[in-house]
C-alpha positions, 0 to 999 in steps of 0.5 A: 486600661482605658482612655482611659515608663519610667522617665525622668527618675519617677517611680509610677505608683509609689505610695499610691494608697497613702493618705494626704499628701498624695504621692507628692514628691519634690518642691512646690512649683514656683510661679513664673513671672516676667516683670509684673506679668504672670506667664501661664504654664503649658498644660500637657495631656499625656493621652490620646483620649478625645474625651479627656481633651474635650472635658479639659477644653470645656472646662477652660483649658486647651492642652498640648497633647503628647501621646505617651504610647506606653505598654499598658498591659505590661504596666498593669501586670507589673502592678497587679499585686498592689491592688486595683487603685495602685494599678490605675495610678501606676498606669496614669503615672506611666503615661505622664512620666513617659513624656517628661523628657520631651516636655522638659525640652519643648515646654520647660514651664508646664504641667503634665496630666496623665490618666487611666480608667478601668472598670472594677467588677467582682474584684477584677479590673476590666479595661478595653474589651479585646474584641466584640465577642468579649464586649458582648460577654462583659455586657451580659455579665454586668447588665442590670448590675453595678460596677466601680469605675476607677480613674488614676490621675498623675500630675507632673510639674515642670519649671525651667526645664526641671521636674519640680513636683508630682502628685497622683491619686485615684477617683472612684465612681459607682455605675449602675448599668441598664439592661439593654435588649439583645437588639440594642446590644448588637446595635451598640457593638456595631458602633465600635464604641465599646472597644475604645473605652474601659469596661466597654461603655462610656456615658458621653456617647452611645453607651450613655443610653445604657447607664441608669445611674452614676454615683460620684464624679461624672467627669471621671467616668468620661476619663478625667476628674476635674475636682481631683485634678484641681486638688492634685494641681494644688498639691504641686503648687499650681492654681487651676484658674491660672491655667484657664484660657481667656475668653478670647482664646481658643487653641488646640495643639497636638504633638506626636513624639517618638520618645524612648521609652514611651 
């Protein structure tokens, strides 16, 4: 699983491959108003990924970060039989739902976003390499070929301290890998980056030198698809532009949590 359970009664991955509406449960979230002033929801990112945070901030949203700390291998194993798409959706849902109880208490009017990315090659999902040797092996296998980056997304709406709706789906993006020389690969592995990202590469860092093409949503390769997130927000009754900061605002908030289970 990349930078890329069960809290608040949610069932991660349920109905993951159904057509529209995508995994929408509950009622549409109502707008929050005080007189004529609309109060902006707090956006909570249930991920430790700096790349996802950077994508959201560049797109006008300053989320609170609450790291879920879920047991990703356990979730992956539990959903492996459901197929690659269902697995990454389950992982994203696990991250989002793990922090719901904390979010309901700290941010009673909010929306939680969880994501998880894995690389699909030859019918198998690949998360972060366990060590440098594995990263080198995987790069030798995928060099000059293609792979499909699957990023699961889950959105959970909270209004007045109550979970009101959720939605989830997966974004697929095809990557065409370059052919780094042995010297280049050694230098890349020395950066440590391949061990931190799904499939051992990313396009927004050193790995970008070795990706020859991207077919699909580039933001999803970095870790969060802006177009898909916008659609999922809409499905739970939230307009993405209502979450944007104003020009004069700049804010980052990072919170740690010992939520159980996490």
